[in-house]
C-alpha positions as CSV (number, residue, x, y, z in Angstrom):
1,X,0.5,-17.4,8.6
2,X,-1.9,-15.0,10.2
3,X,-2.1,-11.2,9.7
4,X,-2.6,-9.3,12.9
5,X,-2.4,-5.8,14.4
6,X,0.8,-5.5,16.4
7,X,0.0,-5.2,20.1
8,X,0.7,-6.6,23.5
9,X,-1.6,-9.6,22.9
10,X,1.1,-11.1,20.6
11,X,3.8,-11.6,23.3
12,X,5.1,-15.1,22.8
13,X,4.0,-15.4,19.2
14,X,6.5,-16.3,16.4
15,X,7.0,-13.7,13.6
16,X,5.9,-15.0,10.2
17,X,8.1,-12.9,8.0
18,X,11.5,-11.2,8.5
19,X,11.8,-7.5,9.1
20,X,14.7,-5.5,7.6
21,X,16.3,-2.1,8.0
22,X,16.4,0.0,4.8
23,X,20.1,-1.0,4.4
24,X,19.1,-4.6,4.0
25,X,20.2,-5.7,7.5
26,X,18.1,-8.2,9.2
27,X,16.2,-6.3,11.9
28,X,14.1,-9.2,13.2
29,X,14.4,-12.7,11.8
30,X,11.4,-14.8,10.8
31,X,10.3,-17.1,13.7
32,X,11.7,-14.7,16.3
33,X,9.6,-14.7,19.4
34,X,7.8,-11.4,20.0
35,X,8.4,-9.9,23.4
36,X,6.8,-6.8,24.9
37,X,9.9,-4.8,24.3
38,X,10.2,-5.9,20.6
39,X,6.5,-5.0,20.0
40,X,6.9,-1.6,21.6
41,X,10.1,-1.0,19.5
42,X,8.3,-2.0,16.2
43,X,5.3,0.2,17.1
44,X,7.6,3.1,17.7
45,X,9.2,2.8,14.3
46,X,5.9,2.6,12.5
47,X,5.3,-1.1,12.0
48,X,1.7,-1.6,13.2
49,X,0.7,-4.9,11.6
50,X,2.7,-8.2,11.1
51,X,2.3,-11.8,10.0
52,X,2.7,-14.3,12.7
53,X,3.4,-18.0,12.3
54,X,0.2,-19.8,13.5
55,X,1.2,-23.2,12.0
56,X,-1.3,-22.9,9.1
57,X,0.6,-24.1,6.0
58,X,-2.3,-23.3,3.7
59,X,-1.4,-19.6,3.9
60,X,1.7,-18.6,1.9
61,X,2.9,-15.1,1.3
62,X,3.3,-13.5,-2.1
63,X,4.9,-10.1,-2.2
64,X,3.8,-7.4,-4.7
65,X,7.5,-6.6,-4.9
66,X,10.2,-9.0,-3.6
67,X,11.8,-7.7,-0.5
68,X,15.3,-7.7,-2.0
69,X,14.2,-5.5,-4.9
70,X,12.1,-3.3,-2.6
71,X,15.1,-2.7,-0.3
72,X,17.3,-1.7,-3.3
73,X,14.7,0.6,-4.7
74,X,14.0,2.3,-1.4
75,X,17.8,2.9,-1.1
76,X,17.8,4.4,-4.7
77,X,14.8,6.6,-4.0
78,X,16.3,7.9,-0.8
79,X,19.4,8.8,-2.7
80,X,17.3,10.7,-5.2
81,X,15.6,12.5,-2.3
82,X,18.9,13.3,-0.6
83,X,20.2,14.7,-3.9
84,X,17.0,16.7,-4.5
85,X,17.2,18.2,-1.0
86,X,20.8,19.5,-1.6
87,X,20.5,20.6,-5.2
88,X,16.7,21.5,-5.4
89,X,16.6,19.5,-8.6
90,X,15.3,16.0,-9.5
91,X,17.2,13.6,-11.7
92,X,14.7,12.3,-14.3
93,X,17.0,9.5,-15.4
94,X,17.3,8.1,-11.9
95,X,13.6,8.4,-11.2
96,X,12.8,6.7,-14.5
97,X,15.1,3.9,-13.8
98,X,13.4,3.2,-10.4
99,X,10.0,3.2,-12.1
100,X,11.1,0.8,-14.9
101,X,12.4,-1.6,-12.3
102,X,9.1,-1.4,-10.5
103,X,7.2,-2.2,-13.7
104,X,9.4,-5.1,-14.6
105,X,9.2,-6.7,-11.2
106,X,5.7,-6.0,-9.8
107,X,3.6,-9.1,-9.0
108,X,0.0,-8.4,-10.1
109,X,-1.4,-11.6,-8.8
110,X,-4.6,-11.1,-6.7
111,X,-2.8,-13.1,-3.9
112,X,0.2,-10.7,-3.7
113,X,0.4,-8.1,-0.9
114,X,2.6,-5.2,0.1
115,X,4.2,-6.5,3.3
116,X,5.0,-4.0,6.0
117,X,8.5,-5.3,6.8
118,X,10.9,-2.3,6.3
119,X,12.3,-0.2,9.1
120,X,13.1,3.4,8.0
121,X,15.8,5.1,10.1
122,X,14.8,8.8,9.4
123,X,12.1,11.0,7.9
124,X,13.5,10.8,4.4
125,X,13.7,7.1,4.5
126,X,10.1,7.0,5.8
127,X,9.1,9.2,2.9
128,X,10.9,6.9,0.4
129,X,9.1,3.8,1.8
130,X,5.7,5.5,1.7
131,X,6.3,6.9,-1.8
132,X,7.3,3.5,-3.2
133,X,4.3,1.8,-1.7
134,X,1.9,4.4,-3.1
135,X,3.6,3.8,-6.5
136,X,3.2,0.1,-6.3
137,X,-0.5,0.5,-5.6
138,X,-0.9,3.1,-8.3
139,X,0.7,0.7,-10.8
140,X,-1.8,-2.0,-9.7
141,X,-4.7,0.3,-10.4
142,X,-3.2,1.5,-13.7
143,X,-2.7,-2.0,-14.9
144,X,-6.3,-2.8,-14.0
145,X,-7.2,0.1,-16.3
146,X,-5.0,-1.5,-19.0
147,X,-2.7,1.5,-19.4
148,X,0.1,1.2,-21.9
149,X,3.8,1.3,-20.8
150,X,4.2,5.0,-21.4
151,X,1.1,5.9,-19.4
152,X,2.2,3.6,-16.6
153,X,5.6,5.3,-16.5
154,X,4.0,8.7,-16.2
155,X,1.6,7.5,-13.6
156,X,4.4,5.9,-11.6
157,X,6.7,8.9,-11.7
158,X,3.8,11.1,-10.4
159,X,3.2,8.6,-7.6
160,X,6.8,8.2,-6.7
161,X,7.3,12.0,-6.4
162,X,3.9,12.9,-5.0
163,X,5.4,14.0,-1.7
164,X,8.8,15.3,-2.9
165,X,7.8,18.8,-1.8
166,X,7.9,17.5,1.8
167,X,11.7,17.6,1.6
168,X,11.3,21.4,1.9
169,X,7.9,22.3,3.4
170,X,5.2,20.6,5.4
171,X,1.4,20.8,5.2
172,X,-0.5,21.0,1.9
173,X,2.0,23.6,0.7
174,X,4.3,20.7,-0.2
175,X,2.2,20.1,-3.4
176,X,3.1,23.5,-4.9
177,X,6.8,23.0,-4.1
178,X,6.8,19.5,-5.6
179,X,4.9,20.7,-8.7
180,X,7.6,23.4,-9.2
181,X,10.4,20.9,-8.8
182,X,9.0,18.6,-11.5
183,X,7.9,21.3,-13.8
184,X,11.3,22.9,-13.7
185,X,12.7,19.8,-15.5
186,X,11.3,19.6,-19.0
187,X,11.9,15.8,-19.1
188,X,9.0,15.3,-16.7
189,X,5.6,15.0,-18.4
190,X,2.7,17.2,-17.4
191,X,0.8,13.9,-16.7
192,X,3.3,13.3,-13.9
193,X,3.6,16.7,-12.3
194,X,-0.1,17.2,-12.3
195,X,-0.4,14.1,-10.0
196,X,1.6,16.1,-7.5
197,X,-0.3,19.4,-8.0
198,X,-3.7,17.8,-7.8
199,X,-3.0,15.3,-5.0
200,X,-5.6,16.7,-2.6
201,X,-8.3,17.5,-5.1
202,X,-11.8,16.0,-4.6
203,X,-14.6,15.1,-7.0
204,X,-17.0,17.6,-5.3
205,X,-14.6,20.5,-5.7
206,X,-13.8,20.9,-2.0
207,X,-10.0,20.3,-2.4
208,X,-7.5,23.2,-2.0
209,X,-7.5,24.2,-5.7
210,X,-11.3,23.9,-6.0
211,X,-11.0,21.5,-9.0
212,X,-13.8,19.0,-9.5
213,X,-15.0,16.1,-11.6
214,X,-13.4,15.7,-15.0
215,X,-11.3,18.8,-14.5
216,X,-9.0,16.7,-12.4
217,X,-6.5,14.6,-14.4
218,X,-7.2,10.9,-14.4
219,X,-3.7,9.9,-13.2
220,X,-4.0,12.4,-10.3
221,X,-7.2,10.7,-9.2
222,X,-5.4,7.4,-8.9
223,X,-2.4,8.8,-7.0
224,X,-4.8,10.6,-4.7
225,X,-6.8,7.6,-3.6
226,X,-3.7,5.4,-3.3
227,X,-1.9,7.9,-1.2
228,X,-5.0,8.2,1.1
229,X,-5.2,4.5,1.5
230,X,-1.5,4.1,2.4
231,X,-1.8,7.0,4.9
232,X,-4.6,5.1,6.6
233,X,-2.6,1.9,6.7
234,X,0.2,3.9,8.3
235,X,-2.0,5.3,11.0
236,X,-0.1,5.1,14.3
237,X,-2.9,3.2,16.0
238,X,-2.7,0.5,13.3
239,X,-5.5,-0.6,11.0
240,X,-5.9,-3.5,8.6
241,X,-6.7,-3.2,4.9
242,X,-10.5,-3.8,5.2
243,X,-10.8,-0.9,7.7
244,X,-8.8,1.4,5.3
245,X,-11.0,0.4,2.4
246,X,-14.1,1.1,4.5
247,X,-12.7,4.6,5.3
248,X,-12.1,5.2,1.6
249,X,-15.6,4.0,0.8
250,X,-17.1,6.4,3.2
251,X,-15.3,9.3,1.4
252,X,-15.9,7.9,-2.1
253,X,-19.1,9.8,-3.1
254,X,-17.6,13.2,-2.4
255,X,-13.9,12.6,-3.1
256,X,-13.3,10.0,-5.7
257,X,-14.1,9.3,-9.4
258,X,-16.5,6.4,-9.5
259,X,-14.5,4.4,-12.1
260,X,-11.2,5.0,-10.4
261,X,-12.7,4.0,-7.1
262,X,-14.0,0.8,-8.5
263,X,-10.7,-0.2,-10.0
264,X,-8.9,0.8,-6.8
265,X,-11.2,-1.5,-4.7
266,X,-10.6,-4.4,-7.2
267,X,-6.9,-3.9,-6.9
268,X,-6.8,-3.8,-3.1
269,X,-8.1,-7.0,-1.6
270,X,-9.9,-6.0,1.6
271,X,-9.2,-9.3,3.4
272,X,-5.6,-10.3,2.7
273,X,-4.5,-13.9,2.9
274,X,-3.8,-14.9,6.5
275,X,-6.6,-12.7,8.0
276,X,-8.8,-14.4,10.7
277,X,-12.5,-13.8,10.0
278,X,-15.9,-14.9,11.1
279,X,-18.6,-15.7,8.5
280,X,-22.2,-14.8,8.8
281,X,-23.0,-18.5,9.5
282,X,-21.0,-18.3,12.7
283,X,-18.0,-20.2,11.5
284,X,-14.5,-18.8,12.1
285,X,-11.6,-19.3,9.7
286,X,-8.7,-17.8,7.8
287,X,-8.6,-16.2,4.4
288,X,-6.3,-18.4,2.3
289,X,-6.8,-17.1,-1.3
290,X,-8.4,-14.3,-3.3
291,X,-10.9,-14.2,-6.2
292,X,-9.8,-11.9,-9.0
293,X,-11.9,-8.7,-9.3
294,X,-13.9,-9.7,-6.2
295,X,-12.1,-8.0,-3.3
296,X,-14.8,-8.8,-0.7
297,X,-15.3,-12.5,-1.7
298,X,-12.1,-14.4,-0.8
299,X,-11.7,-18.2,-0.1
300,X,-11.9,-19.0,3.6
301,X,-10.6,-22.1,5.3
302,X,-12.6,-23.1,8.4
303,X,-12.3,-26.0,10.9
304,X,-15.6,-27.8,10.9
305,X,-16.5,-31.1,12.5
306,X,-12.9,-31.9,13.2
307,X,-11.7,-31.3,9.7
308,X,-10.8,-28.3,7.4
309,X,-13.3,-27.2,4.8
310,X,-13.0,-24.4,2.3
311,X,-15.6,-21.8,1.4
312,X,-15.3,-19.8,-1.8
313,X,-17.4,-16.8,-1.1
314,X,-17.7,-16.0,-4.8
315,X,-19.5,-19.3,-5.3
316,X,-21.4,-19.2,-1.9
317,X,-23.2,-15.9,-2.4
318,X,-25.3,-16.3,0.8
319,X,-22.1,-16.2,2.8
320,X,-20.1,-13.1,3.7
321,X,-17.5,-12.0,6.1
322,X,-19.3,-10.7,9.2
323,X,-16.2,-9.5,11.1
324,X,-12.5,-9.7,11.4
325,X,-11.1,-11.5,14.4
326,X,-8.2,-9.6,16.0
């Protein structure tokens, strides 16, 4: 398996993992041959990176959330959003049920990734997919910080509904609308609805509300950085995780809490399994596994002297990834 940006260079390559519509229908089967028209169609619907089958059996895919469960929960969340849009009210019980299923089924292994393999058919579906992915990443960070179940639930609810205001208004005004929707239901905890209200606040106080430092709730800081990261990955030009992490890193001093940023980086592995890389010793290879809490130091398989060798960058500290090969 090899992780690549989806572009015209991939014509003739075989898809490494199946792509589904939000209804669970197979949109494109694993091992399908990528054509120019298929690539353009996938780009048009927001899929900018894919795994292709390059014959490397050392790389296997682990999903943060199994596709079958992810499909079902996207459908459930879209139903919640549809109901919210028509009634201007949010069902706490339905949201809580989605969150509990996420917590029960999430794979927290360092080798698990959120695979971009769902095709949304409209704006609400796209919002549901994005919201679910932000929630998964927020749960990964919350687990890294050893939150108890109650705190994880409040965090996940805030993450799941962070963009709910976009059902009614666009731009940053959506945070006020979302905040009012959650606050209007007494079952939602302030810890959850503050994640919505403080979504765009920054450590240096330059956010829309002017809040800074410790005045921003801890859970809000997590949802904020996870939302930013997922927005970068969803960029229409298509970027890979290491580039999104670099962008987050460039903003970190001004925007993000130092401890939250550290746990975020250690939850998001910059160089996912299947990524082709070049090491500083000139050797080229593929990332095949991760080292826990060492997001920039994976295990790389290289072909050297006619055979495959493995470099564990956590043990070989003089080696590092010099560039990603696209």
